[in-house]
C-alpha positions in Angstrom: 5.1 105.7 -143.6 4.6 103.7 -140.4 7.5 103.5 -137.8 8.0 99.9 -136.8 10.1 98.8 -133.8 12.0 95.7 -134.4 12.3 93.6 -131.0 14.9 90.8 -130.8 13.5 87.4 -130.7 14.1 85.5 -127.5 16.0 82.7 -129.6 18.5 85.5 -130.7 19.5 86.8 -127.1 22.1 84.6 -125.3 20.4 83.0 -122.1 17.0 84.0 -123.0 15.9 80.7 -123.6 17.1 79.5 -120.4 15.6 82.4 -118.3 12.1 81.7 -120.1 12.4 78.2 -119.2 12.8 79.1 -115.6 15.4 78.0 -113.0 16.8 74.5 -113.4 16.2 72.0 -110.9 19.3 70.6 -109.3 20.2 67.0 -110.0 19.9 64.6 -107.3 23.4 63.4 -105.7 24.2 61.2 -102.9 27.2 63.5 -102.2 26.6 66.9 -100.7 29.3 68.9 -102.4 31.5 71.4 -100.4 33.9 74.2 -101.4 36.5 72.4 -99.3 38.9 70.2 -101.5 39.9 66.8 -100.5 36.8 64.7 -100.1 37.9 61.7 -101.9 40.9 61.5 -99.9 39.2 62.1 -96.6 36.6 59.5 -97.4 39.0 57.0 -98.3 41.2 57.3 -95.2 38.1 57.2 -93.1 36.8 53.9 -94.6 40.1 52.3 -94.6 40.5 53.1 -90.7 37.1 52.1 -89.9 37.5 48.9 -91.8 40.8 48.2 -90.2 39.9 49.2 -86.5 36.1 48.4 -86.4 34.8 46.4 -89.0 37.3 43.5 -89.4 37.8 42.7 -85.7 34.2 43.0 -84.7 33.5 40.5 -87.9 36.3 38.2 -86.8 34.8 38.0 -83.3 31.4 37.4 -84.6 32.5 34.5 -86.8 35.0 32.7 -84.1 32.1 31.5 -81.6 30.6 29.3 -84.5 33.4 26.8 -84.6 31.6 25.4 -81.6 28.3 25.0 -83.4 25.1 26.6 -82.3 24.8 24.1 -79.5 28.3 24.8 -78.1 27.7 28.6 -78.3 24.5 28.4 -76.2 26.2 26.2 -73.8 28.9 28.5 -73.3 26.6 31.3 -72.7 24.1 29.7 -70.6 26.6 28.4 -68.4 25.8 29.6 -64.4 29.3 31.2 -64.1 29.0 33.2 -67.2 25.6 34.4 -66.5 26.4 35.3 -63.1 29.5 37.4 -64.3 27.4 39.2 -67.2 24.6 40.1 -64.6 27.1 41.4 -62.3 29.0 43.2 -64.9 26.1 44.9 -66.8 24.0 45.3 -63.5 26.6 47.4 -61.6 27.8 49.3 -64.7 24.2 50.5 -65.3 24.0 51.4 -61.6 27.4 53.0 -61.6 26.5 55.1 -64.7 23.1 56.1 -63.0 24.8 57.3 -59.7 27.3 59.2 -62.0 24.7 61.0 -63.5 23.7 63.4 -60.7 27.0 63.3 -58.9 28.8 64.6 -62.5 26.0 67.1 -62.9 26.7 68.6 -59.4 30.4 68.6 -59.8 29.9 70.0 -63.1 27.7 72.8 -61.8 30.1 73.6 -59.0 33.0 74.0 -61.3 31.4 75.9 -63.6 29.1 78.6 -61.7 31.1 79.0 -58.6 34.6 80.7 -57.9 36.5 79.6 -55.2 39.9 79.1 -53.8 41.5 75.5 -55.4 38.7 75.3 -58.1 41.5 74.8 -60.8 43.0 72.1 -58.7 39.8 70.4 -58.3 39.1 70.5 -61.7 42.3 68.8 -62.8 41.5 66.0 -60.2 38.4 65.2 -62.0 40.6 64.1 -64.8 42.6 61.7 -62.5 40.8 58.5 -63.5 42.0 59.2 -67.1 45.6 59.7 -66.1 46.0 56.9 -63.8 46.8 53.3 -65.6 43.9 50.9 -64.5 46.0 48.8 -62.5 47.1 51.7 -60.5 43.7 52.7 -59.8 42.7 49.2 -58.8 45.6 48.7 -56.4 45.0 52.3 -54.8 41.2 51.6 -54.4 42.0 48.2 -52.8 44.3 49.6 -50.4 41.8 52.1 -49.2 38.8 50.1 -49.2 40.3 46.8 -47.9 39.4 45.7 -44.5 42.9 47.2 -43.3 42.5 50.5 -45.4 41.0 53.7 -43.6 37.5 53.6 -45.6 37.5 49.9 -45.2 38.0 49.7 -41.6 35.5 52.6 -41.1 32.8 50.7 -43.2 33.3 47.5 -41.2 32.6 48.9 -38.0 29.0 49.4 -39.5 29.0 45.7 -40.8 29.8 46.9 -44.4 32.3 44.9 -46.4 33.6 47.1 -49.2 36.5 45.4 -50.8 36.2 41.7 -52.2 32.3 42.2 -52.7 29.9 43.6 -55.3 30.2 46.9 -53.5 33.8 47.3 -54.1 33.2 46.8 -57.8 30.6 49.4 -57.6 33.0 51.8 -56.1 35.5 51.2 -58.8 32.9 51.6 -61.5 31.7 54.9 -60.1 35.3 56.0 -59.9 36.5 55.5 -63.4 32.9 56.6 -65.0 32.6 60.1 -63.1 35.1 62.1 -65.4 32.8 61.2 -68.6 29.8 62.7 -67.1 31.6 65.6 -66.0 33.5 66.5 -69.1 30.3 65.9 -71.1 28.2 68.6 -69.1 30.7 70.9 -68.3 31.2 72.8 -71.8 27.4 73.0 -72.0 27.1 74.5 -68.9 29.8 77.1 -69.6 27.8 78.2 -72.8 24.3 78.2 -71.3 23.2 81.6 -71.5 22.6 83.0 -67.9 19.8 85.6 -69.2 17.6 82.6 -70.1 17.6 81.8 -66.5 17.2 85.2 -65.4 14.3 85.8 -67.6 12.6 83.0 -66.3 12.9 84.3 -62.8 11.5 87.5 -63.8 8.5 85.8 -65.2 8.2 84.2 -61.6 9.8 80.9 -61.8 11.3 79.7 -58.7 14.5 77.6 -58.3 13.1 74.2 -58.7 11.0 75.5 -62.0 14.3 77.0 -63.6 16.1 73.7 -63.0 13.6 71.6 -64.1 12.3 73.6 -67.0 15.0 75.7 -68.4 18.4 74.1 -67.3 17.9 70.5 -67.5 16.1 70.3 -70.8 19.4 71.9 -72.0 21.8 69.6 -70.4 19.8 66.6 -71.1 21.6 65.3 -74.5 25.1 66.0 -72.8 24.1 64.3 -69.6 22.7 61.1 -71.5 25.9 61.5 -73.7 28.1 61.1 -70.5 26.2 58.6 -68.9 26.5 56.2 -72.1 30.1 56.6 -72.2 30.5 55.9 -68.5 28.1 52.7 -69.0 30.3 51.7 -72.0 33.8 52.3 -70.2 32.3 50.3 -66.9 31.2 47.3 -69.0 34.7 46.6 -70.5 36.8 47.6 -67.2 39.2 45.1 -66.2 42.2 46.5 -64.5 40.7 48.7 -61.9 38.1 46.2 -60.9 40.1 42.9 -60.8 42.1 43.9 -57.6 39.1 45.1 -55.6 36.7 42.5 -56.9 38.4 39.4 -55.0 37.2 37.3 -58.2 35.3 34.9 -56.4 33.2 32.7 -58.8 29.3 33.3 -59.0 30.0 36.2 -56.5 32.6 38.9 -57.6 33.8 37.7 -61.0 33.3 40.1 -63.8 32.8 39.2 -67.5 36.1 40.7 -68.8 37.7 38.2 -66.4 36.0 35.1 -67.7 37.2 36.0 -71.0 40.7 36.3 -69.8 40.5 32.9 -68.0 39.0 31.3 -71.3 41.9 33.0 -73.2 44.2 31.4 -70.7 42.8 28.1 -71.2 43.1 28.3 -75.1 39.3 28.3 -75.2 39.4 31.1 -78.1 35.8 30.2 -79.3 34.3 30.5 -75.9 36.3 33.7 -75.0 34.8 35.0 -78.3 31.2 33.8 -77.7 31.3 35.9 -74.2 32.8 38.7 -76.2 30.2 38.9 -78.7 27.4 38.5 -76.4 28.9 41.6 -74.4 29.0 43.6 -77.6 25.5 42.6 -78.5 24.0 43.8 -75.1 26.3 46.9 -74.8 25.4 47.8 -78.6 21.8 47.4 -77.8 21.9 49.5 -74.6 23.8 52.3 -76.4 21.2 52.4 -79.1 18.6 52.8 -76.6 20.5 55.4 -75.0 21.5 57.2 -78.1 17.6 57.3 -79.0 16.8 59.0 -75.9 19.4 61.4 -76.4 18.0 62.5 -80.0 14.7 62.8 -78.6 15.9 65.2 -76.0 17.7 67.0 -78.4 14.7 67.3 -80.9 12.6 68.5 -78.0 15.2 71.3 -76.9 15.4 72.3 -80.9 11.7 72.7 -80.9 
């Protein structure tokens, strides 16, 4: 009699058919599931907040100017006084943000890499523009840089007018934008591994090469982020600038002041037109800055 070995068929073993068929492909989903609960509630709160605080106000701002018609909007935006104010605000904001880049990097480097008496006090003073009300900051800057003030009188000896001039506006914008750059760079510097710099030094890199090829590429995304925040804050700054500017039409009049004047004249559509143009220009500038930041971040990961 021949021995026969009876083996169970694949259909009779639980899960054998699934194993034979191979692993199942995950179903496509727009939502990446997480083990953390509460996604629906968190998403609902996020959407409601963004709609109430961002989408609805911006939409209202975008719709209000067209009460004047296309010709009226173009007339408002091409007025010489408005054009001069926009040029002054955006031009000085960009220059102030660019100056704050090396200044903020230097201050952040000093506060992070060196130990010296009074370092904590100096670190706290960096946040002073955050803590001061904008009107108080404007009054203080005006008192210092006015012709009768200490810095204004010193500059007047060299024929330089600080307060009530574009230079005074530039000083105010540098003052309020500097903390954004310092606080954006400082945490990255603290986390930057010094062993990488030491390795570059052992491979023969001098100080300039270490700064240009090791340190700056690692700091570039945070530096660009701080510059963009400083620029965005400077464009819409009003309280700390209006006192030191002098508010001379076509000379030292900033764009936010133009909007305030139109609101006081009950020209709401005209004020909305200027505000909408400022939003468009600022948004486009920030898109370019963020694109540069993403490019530097990808290069750093590579």
